[in-house]
N, C-alpha and C positions, 0 to 999 in steps of 0.2 A: 503494499497500500506506500502510496506519496500522497500526498497532501501540500498544496500550497496555499499560501495566506496573502491576501491582496488588499490593502485600506481602500476604504472610500475615500472621497476629497471634496473639500469645499473650495470653491472657487470665489475670490474676493473681489477682483477687478480684471477687467480685458477680455472677458468672455465675446465671444464675436471674434475678435480679430486673431483667434486660433483656425478659424477655419482656413481652409488652402485657399479658397476663393478670393480674400482678402490678402492672406498673407503675402502670398504668392506674386502680387502686386504692390504690397505697400509694407509688409514686416507686421508684425504684430506683438504684442507684452501682455502676459497674463501674470497676476498674483495669487497664489493660491497655495494650499495645505492639504496634507493627507490627516486625517484622524485614525484615532482607535475603536474605529468599527470597520468590520471586514467582511470579504467575500472568502470563503474557503471551497475549494475544489479538491476532491481527492480521485484517484486514479490508480486502478491497478487491470493487468490484464486477465480478463474473466476467464476463468475456469471452462474447460471443453465440456463438461455435462450438460448443457441446455438448448434447447431446441430454437433460441436466438444467440446470434453473437455477438451483439453489443446492447450495455442495459446503462439507460441514461437517467438518470432521477433528478429532475428539477421540480417545477412547480407540477409536473405530472410524469407518469413513468415509461419511457418508449423501451420495450423490448423487441429489437428488429434485428432482422440478419442484414439488412442492407443501409449502407450509411444515408442514402436516400431518402430513406422512411423517416430519420429521425424528425422529431419535429422542432425542436429546439434551432431556427435558423445560425445561432452562432457555433452551435456543435457541430452542425452539420458543415458550414464553412471551413471551420478550422481544421477539421477530421480530413476533409479534402485537401486544405494546403498544404498539411503537415505529410499528406502521403501516407494517412495511415491504413494499414491493412490488418493486423491482429485485433482479436476480438477484446473490447475494453468495457469496464464498467465505472461509469463517472458519476460520482456524486455533486450536487450544489447546494450550499448552505450559506446565508447572509445574516449578517446582523439586523441589516435593517430593511425595508422591502424595495423592491427592484423598482424602476421607471420612476425615482423620487429626487431626481436634481443631485446626486453626491458621486454620479461616474459609474453608477454600479454595473450597467452594462460593459463599459472599458475595463473596471476590474476582473469582470468576469472573463474577459478575453484575454487579458493579460495572464491571467491566474490560470487557464486552461492551456494555453501555449506553455508557458513556465512548467506547468506539471507533467506535460507531454515530452518535453526537451529532458525533464530529469528521469521519465519514462525508459528514455533512448540513453542514460547515462551519460548526458551532455550536460555542461554548465554554458550559462550563456550570460552575456554581458548586461547590464541594466539599458545600457544604450540600444542594443542588439534587441531586447526584448520590448521598449517603447517602439522600433521601428518596426517590428512585425506586427505589432497591433494595431499601430494605423492604417500600416499596409492592408490588414485583414478587414479591418472596419470601412475603411474609405475605396478599397478599390476591388476587395474579394465580396465583401458582403454589400457593398454600395448604398453603405448607411449614409445620410446627411449628417456627418458629427465631424467635430474639431479635432484639434490634435492635443488638446490639455492633458484631458484624461488620463489617455494612455500615457503620457509622459510624468506625471505628477504620481498615478496610482504607482507607477515602477520604480520611480526612484525613491518616493515618500521626502518626507520633509516638508517643512515652508519654504515657497520657492519663489522667485521670477524667474517665468520662461520668456525668453526673446527671440522669435520667429525671424528666420531670414527670409528675403525674397527667392533665396536658391533652394530652398525647403529644408535647409538646417535650422538647427535652434542650436541657444546656449540656456543650459540652467544653471543658476545663481542660488545659494540659500540666502534667506534673509537670515543674518545675523542678530539675535537677541541673546543677553544672558540670560541665566536661570530667573532672576528676579523681573526683568522685562517680559521673559516670555510666560511666566506664572500671570502676572498682571492682564497680559492682553488676554489667555484665556478666560481670566475670570470675568470677561467682559462681552464673553460668545452665548448665546443663549440660542438653540435649535428648537424648532418646533414643525412637525407633522401635521399638513395642511389638511390630512385625510384624502386628497385627492392625487393618484397616479395620472401619468399621460405616457404615450410614445413622443421621447425627445427628438425622433428624427422627424417627424411631424414637422413638427414647431420648427425645428431647426432650418428647415426646408424654407419655410417665410422669412427666415434671417435672411440666408443665404440668396433669395431672390432680393430682396430689397438693400444688399450692402452697399451697392455703388448708389443706391439713393440716400443712404444714412452714412455716407462720407464724414460728415463734421461730427456727429453723435459718435460714431466710432472711432476716430482719433481722438475726441475728448476722453473716453473711456479708458484709453489706452494712458494717455496724459494722467488720467486718476490713477492709473496702477502705480505709476513712478512716484506720483505724489504722496500717495497711502505708504507706500514702503517707508520715504524719507522721515514721514509723520512718527514711524515705529523705531527706525534706528537714529534718529535724534538723542542727544546727549541726555534730554528727559523727554521721554515718549509722547507726544501729542494725540492720547488717545481721544479726546474729545475732536479733534480735525477727523481722525479717521474713523469714525462713527459719522459725521458730517457728511463728509466725503461718500459715505456709503448711501446715506441718504439721497445724494444727487444723484449718486449711481444710478439707484432704482428709477428715478425719474427719466435717466436717457434711456435705460432697458427698457422700460417698458414703451418706447417709442419707437423699438426698433421694429416691430409687429405687434399688430392688434392682437396674437395669438399668446403674447407673453402673459399676460394679468387677466382676470377676471373680477367680476364685482366683490364676488366671496374673499378672492385674494386681496384685492385691494381693501378690503373693510378689516383683515386681518393685520396689513402693513398699518392702517390709521390705528388701529386699536392699540398697537404695540407701540406705537409713536407718542400717541396720546398719555399712554400709561407710564412713560419716562424714555423708551429707548431713544437713542441718540441716532440711529439709522438701522436700517435694515432691509433687506433685498431675498427675493426668491432665488432659489438655489438651483442652478441647470439651465436648461434651454427656456422653461417657463409652462406655462399651463396647471400646475399642483407640484406636490412634493413636499421638500421642507422649506422653511422661512427661517433664514437667519436674521438676530436680532443682533447689534452692538449695544451693550447697556453698562451704565456703570453699576458697580455690584450691588450698592445699597438701592438702588433702583428696583431692582432684579423681583423682590416680592411682589411690588405691583405688578409690573409685566405679567410675572406666572399667573397672578389670579385674576387679572384682566383677560388672558387667554388660556384659561383653566379646562376650556372644552378641547383644548389641543393638546396632544401628546409632547411634553418636552423632555426631549432625550440629553442627559447628559454626556459630555462627551470631553476629550482631550485630543490635543496634536502627539501625532506620531512621526517617528523620523528613519523609519527602518524602510518601507514600500514593500515591494510583494517579494515573498521570500518562500523556500521551500523549509517546511517546519515539519515534516516527518517524511524520512526516508528510508522506506523499509522494501526495497522491490524485491518481486516474485515473478517468475516467467512458467506461463502454460503454453508458450507456443510451441 
């Protein structure tokens, strides 16, 4: 049995500039972090005692003899991309719901590629793992997705990613000493809206609007730089960071009429009235998790105001995708 563990991510600023349709023309900048909530994927060669060849356990169970009969499109596409011929048993478990704005689909892709490489006794660099995941989602599965999720969840940590017009990228850590990091985390509150959605559908509307929203996207990229400076100043300007997040949400809502809904707007407004400095919906939009930036002393009021939503405690994490169990068996 081999098990990979891949974190989910929280994107703060710059989302939208990580779509190839944008950064291959203009470059891109994203500020985001991974959190201690994970996607776990276990994999082993299936013993040859069953009437099926592959057993895939996700939101449903597929017992099939042909890869083409697997209902999970990412599993099907990745097995074909990896050229898998042996019978496999694959199980997926996640700490948080899928389709919720935390990059869960990319965590799944990264984790499955990682575990399959390990199954073949191969180590893979983080750079190669991220590149393979981007290729699979954008070119093999033809999903309307950006490139930040695969990079963040592979590398782990609190990072700024700069995308170049030649398709390459630089990833650099946001350096905070322990005290500053603890104080930053104490300002973050995460709530589940109760709505899930398919990000690819919403992302397509972003991509279609990119050239019409050039000013907005460039401003959102600049906000990523400004937010990093707020945190890395000698005395972190947490209030300024929160206010930037509040402004950022206004720009993000303008990217597409599919980003927000009246219910999501109400969640935002309720949190702000209760004392949040700023907040934004995570991911492409339409549902999922809402992130608020709140002074610690004001958080009880925000929690009470949003008591009908699930509040999720979390911490930042720094390891990225890793193999946590490696006990290979061979039934081939």
